[in-house]
N, C-alpha and C positions, 0 to 999 in steps of 0.2 A: 504493500500500500504506500502511496505517496502522501507524505505529510505536509500540509500547507499551514504555515504560521498565521495566526490571527492575533494582532497586537493592538491594544489601546493604551493610551497614556493618561495619567492624572498628574497634572503639574501644579504645584503650589508655589506661589511667589509672594514674598512679603512686600507690601507697598511702602513707598517713601512718603510717609505723611509725618507731620510734626508730632501728632499725638496718636494714641492708640485708637482702636476701632470704636469703643463705646464709652471711653472716659478721657480725661485730659492728662493722663500720665504720659510722660515723654516716650516717643517711639525712637529709641536710640540703640541701634544694633551694635555700636562700638563701645557701649558701656561695659567696663571691666568689673565693677563692683556688683555683686549679686544682690537682688531684691531691694534695689533703691528706686527703680522706675515703676512703682506700684502704688495703688490706692485701694480703698475699700471696694470700689466697683470691679476692678480687674482681679482682685483677690476673692471675689465672690461673697463678700460679707452680706448677711441677711438684711433685707430692707433697702438695699442699694438699687438704683435704677440706671439702666444703660441709656446712652444718647448716641444716635448714629453720627459717625464721622462723614460729613458731606464730601470732603476731599477724596476719601477712599472710594465712595460711590462714583464720583466723577472719573476717577482713574480707571475703574473697571468699565465704565461706559466708553471711555476713549479706546481702551483695548478692544472692546466689542465692535466699535466703529471701524477700527483699523483692520480687524480680521473679518469684516463683512458679516457680522452677526446681526440679529434682530434684537433691538432693545425692548424688553418687556414694558408695556405701558403701565402695568400695575405689578409691583414686586413686593415681597415681604421677607421677613426673617423668621426662622424656625428654631426650635430647640432640638438638638441632636443629643440624645441621652446616652452617655456612657461614662464610666469612671476610669480615669488614669491618674496616677499620683501627680502629674504635672498639669492637670486640668482643675483649677481651684474650685469652680462652681459644681463640679460633678456633671455638668452638661456643657455643650458648646453651642453658642449662637451661630447658626449657619443659614443656608437657604436650601430648601428642598424642592417643592413643586413649582415655585414661581421665581426662578433665578433672574438676575439682572439681564443676562444675555442668553439668547437661544441661537444655536447654529453658528455658522461662520466656516471659514476654510483657511488652511495654511499648507503650502506645498502639496496641494491636491488632497490633503487629509481633512476630512470633514470634522467639525467640532460639534459636540453635542450641547455643551452649555459652558458658560462662564459665570461663576457665582462668588459671593463675598462671604467671608466668615472671620472668626477671630482665631489667632494662633494659640497654641498651648505654651506652657513653660518649657524649661529645659532640664533634663536630668543628667547628672554627672555621677557615674558609678566609680567608687573607689574600692578596689579589691585588695584587701590587706593580706588575705590568706594565701598560702602557696600550695594548697591542696591537702596539707596536713592539718591546718588549723580549722576550727569550726567556722562555717559561713556566717555565723552571727557576728564575727568581727569585721565583716565587710560592711560597707555603707553606701547609700545612695543619697546624693544631695540634690536639692531642687532649687532652681533659679527662676523666679517668676517675672523677671524683667521682660521676657518675650511674651508672656501670657497677655492676650488681648490685643496683640499687634494685628493690624489689618492684613488678612491673608486672602489672596485671590486664588481660586482653583479653576483650572482649565481642563475640561474633560473631552477627549477626542472620541470619535466613533472608532470601532475596531477595524480601521482601514489600513493599518500599517502591516507590511508583509515581511519586514526583515529588521534585524538589529541596526543595520546601517541607516535604514530609512528613519528609524526612531531617533537615532543620534542626530541626523540632519534636521529633523523637525525640531528637536529640543534646542539645538544651536540657533536656528533661525528665530525661534520664539524668544530666546534670550536677547538676541539683537534687537528685535522689535520692542520688547519691554524697555530696553535701554534707550532706544530712539525716542520712545514716547515719554521717557524720563519718569516712569511710574514705579520702577523697581531697579535696584542695582543687579538683581538676578545673579548674584555671585554664588555658585554652588558650593565652593569651598567654605564659605561663611554661613551657609544654610539659608541664604536669601531665596534660593530656588531649590525645590526638592521634587524629585521625580519618582513616581510609582508606575510600574508597568503591569498591565493585565495581559497575561500570556496564555494562549491555548493553541492546540493543533487541530486543524480541520473544524474550527469553531466548536470544539468540544468543551470539556470542563475548564473553567477559567481559574488561573492561579495569579494572585496579586504578589508582586515582588517589591519589597520596600528597602529602605536604607541605602538608596543609590545616591552617591554624593559627588559624582563627576560624570562628564560625557563619556569618558572611556568606560566607566563602570556601567553606564546604561547599556552599551554594546555588549560588554562581557556578561552582565547579569542576564540579559535576554537570551543570548546564545546558549549560555549554560543551562538555563531553565528549559529552553526548547529541547536541548539534548537530553535532559533528564526525563522530560515527558515522553519523548520518542522511545527511549529505552524501556520505560514502563509499559507503553502501549504494545511494543514489539513482544514483550514477555506475557502479554495478555492481562496485565494488571490495570487497575483503574487509577486515574489521576484524581486526587482529592481536591475538593474545592476549599482552598485554604490561603492563608497569608504566609508568605515566606520572606525571610530577610536575606539580603546579599552580604555574604561574608567576604570582605575584600582580601583578607589574608589568605584564606583557604580557596578563594575563587570558586565558591559554591553557594547555592541557596539553601537556607536552613528553615525548617518548619517553625513558625511562631505561634499560630493559633488557627482555629477554623475560621473561615471567612464569614464576616457578618453580612446579613441581608439588611435592606432598608427597614424591615419590620423590627429588627433587633434594636434599632436606635430609637424606636418609639417617637418618631418626629411628631411635633404638633406646633402650631403657630406660636411664636414668641409672644406671650401675653403683655409684656412691657413695651413692645414696639409695634405699633399699628402698621398695616400695609400702606404704601405710599406710591404716588404716581411719578414716573420718571419725567413727565412733561414739566414738572416743577424745576427741573434742571434746564439750562440753556443748551439744548442738544446741538443746535446749529453752531454755537460758539465752540463746543467741544469737538465738533466735526472739523471746523476750521483749524483747531489747535493741533490736529493730527499732522505731523510733518511728513516730508517725503520719506518713504519707508525703504529698507534695504533693497528690495526687489527692483523698485523703480530707479534707485540710485545706481545700481549696477549697470543698467541699460544706458543711462545718461552718461555716466563716467566713461564707459567704453566708447560711446559715440563722440562725445565732446572732446575728450582728451587723448583719444587714440591709444588707450591702454589695453594690454592683454588681460584676460580674465583673472590670472593669478595676481596681477598688480591691483586690479580693481578690488579684488576680495580683501587684500591687505588694507586698503583704505576704508572700505565699507565696514570692515569688522570693528572699527572704532569711530564713532560718530564725531567726536571732537577732532580726531586726526583728519577725517575727510573734510570737515568744515575748514580746518586750518589749511589744508591743501588747496581747496577751492579759492580761498581768499588770497593765498600766495600766488596761485596761477593768475588770478585777476590782476594783481599788482605787477606780476612778471610781464604780462601782455601789454599793460599800460606803459611799461618801460621800453619794451621792444617786442613786437609780435613774433619775431624770429627766435627769441630766446628759448632754450630747450626745456620743455615741460618734463621730459624724461630725466634730465639732470636734477631738476627740482625734486622729482619723486625719489631719486636715489639718495640725495642728501637728507630728505625728510624721513624716509623709512629706514635708513641705516644709521647715519651719524647722529641726527637729532633724536630719533627714537631711542637710540642707544643711551644718549645722555639723560633722557627723560626716565627711562627704566632704571638706570643706575641711581638717579637721585630720588626715585620712588615718588614722582609727582605726575600730574596729568598735563595734557596740552594746555588746558585752561590755566593751570598754575604756573606754567613755564614763563620765564621772563622774555623769551624770544617771541616776537610777533610775526605774522605772515609777511608783512611788508619788508622787514629786515632780512628774512630768509630769501625773498625774491631779489633784494638788492645784492646779497652775497652771490647769488647765481649770476647776476649781471656782471659783477666784478670778475668772476671766473671766466665767463664767456668772452669778455673783452681782453683777457690775458693779463689783467692788472694784479691778479693773485693766482697762484698755482695751488694744486691739490693739497700739498702739505700745509701751506700757509692758510688755506681755506678752512681746514680742520681746526687749526689753532684759533682762527678768528671765531669760528662757530662755538668753540668751547668758551671763549671770552664773552661772546654774545649771550650764551646760556647763563653765565655767572652774573653778568651785569645788566643785560637788556639793552646795551648800547648799539648804535648803528654800526654795521660792519666796516664801512669806509673809515669812520673815526678810529675804530680799533686798529685797522690796517696801518693807518698813518702813525698813530701813537706808539704802536708796538713794532713798527718798521717791518711789517710782514708782506709788503707788496713785492711784486716781481721786479728783479733787477734787469733792466733792459739796456743799460749803458754798456756798449760793447767794450769800452776800455776796462771797465771793472771786471767783465767776464773774461777778457783776454789776460788780465793780470792773474786771475785764479787759474786759468788754463796753463799759463807758464809755470806756476807753482806746482801744479799736479805733474806736468811733464818732467820737471826737474826732480821731483820726489819719486816718481814711478818709472825708473829706467827699464825694469824688466817688462812692464806692461807696454811701454813704448816699443821695445825690441820685438815683443810678441806680435804687436799690431803690424809692424813693418814686415813680419813674416807671413802676414795674411790672416791672423787670428782676430776676427771681428769682435769676439767676446771681450778682448782687452780694451777695445774702444768703449764698450758699455761700462766696463769697470771704471775707466777714467772719468766718464761722464758722471757716474754715480759718486765717485770721490769728490768731484767738483761740486755736485749738488749738496753733498754733506758740508763742504766748506762754506757754501752759500746759504746754508740752513733752509734748503728747499726752495729758494727764491729765484733760481735760474731756470729758464725754459730748457728742458732736455734736448729738444730739436735744434734750438739755436746753439746750444753747447756742442752738440754732435757736429754740426757744420763747422764751427770754429775750431774744434779739435782736428778735424780732417784737414782744414786749411793749414793749421799750424804744424801738422805732422808730415806734410808733403815734402 
């Protein structure tokens, strides 16, 4: 029998709001001290009342618009009843039968729904024992800073047919959430979490949790499909259960039997009445949706004549792509013939390297697009060479100063005076007698060596082609 995978994804993303979903406690994912961003509401104290975070609702509507979903005219919140140690109230305020968004599509994968809920707290397990001691010495700590943070859940239809397709979908969704600026969607920090519903031939579905990277998405789905296929080939049944991904052992591990909707005993949240989405300015939210990655890829390839790999590098970071566009605009204002490809190279290698080393973003960098375009112009005109340009760029990154001012103050411009070049050439010829003799015997590599030596003496400020011509003339 041929086994065909059937895969659906449930993706949770924490929203970038100032406060939590139903209270005014700060929503700060970078808080290091446990249990400080809390209040009676998010800790589930009796008698407290939730209040809906309007910004969180607007964010989900924006995502729904961007993904082509239908915004429900009337929506409501529901109580999802289950108890976990990191869920203070013993229930979660979520959405059941009237989510904010219905339908939509991404990468030809249909979406079932997008809804809004509150996140749980965070458990930290400290295992003191080594297998010989009693488990009572172990401990679990709970941090409620995350409890109540606005959490968006995107549920796909089971249209995904491979682990690779699932990874591609998740990566594109992460990009879109960042372009919309509704979530940082950083999987390593837990801002975005993925659960995969996996089955073969649309049979018994298994949910796989604890997936915290795109690579793990692919590995977990492949491993679970292989496990199910082995069971079916042996004539055994696949259990309807929730399994966790064990990153160390590269396997899925049974956690519990899978709950059904009836197990959660959903009912309308009595403290939050249904509301109409028309009360939000839907047209303004629609206008606020920026150009998305798919459209940007097409435009960049056409406007800037970049190959798909280069386009993908730019599109993968919205701030970098915006910086690139502004720099290109300035470059073409200086001279339409200046090289966009050279600009791309300096941006994505030298400048990006400096940004990553300093652990800042393009927005936080002191270099502005106009100055990078000016540096490319100086290189193109031969006023500064590659080595000098890299030194200038580093100074620009440190100070934010204009490249020409740095070039002049640091004396990094190209030496074009032939007398200065000829003086250096004479010094090299006098010092490198063996290289001179080898060149006269026909060894061209010796000429390259002498040019390199001269470049060193000139601190990279001499044009190699000019130096080579002058060396040939001097050695005749």
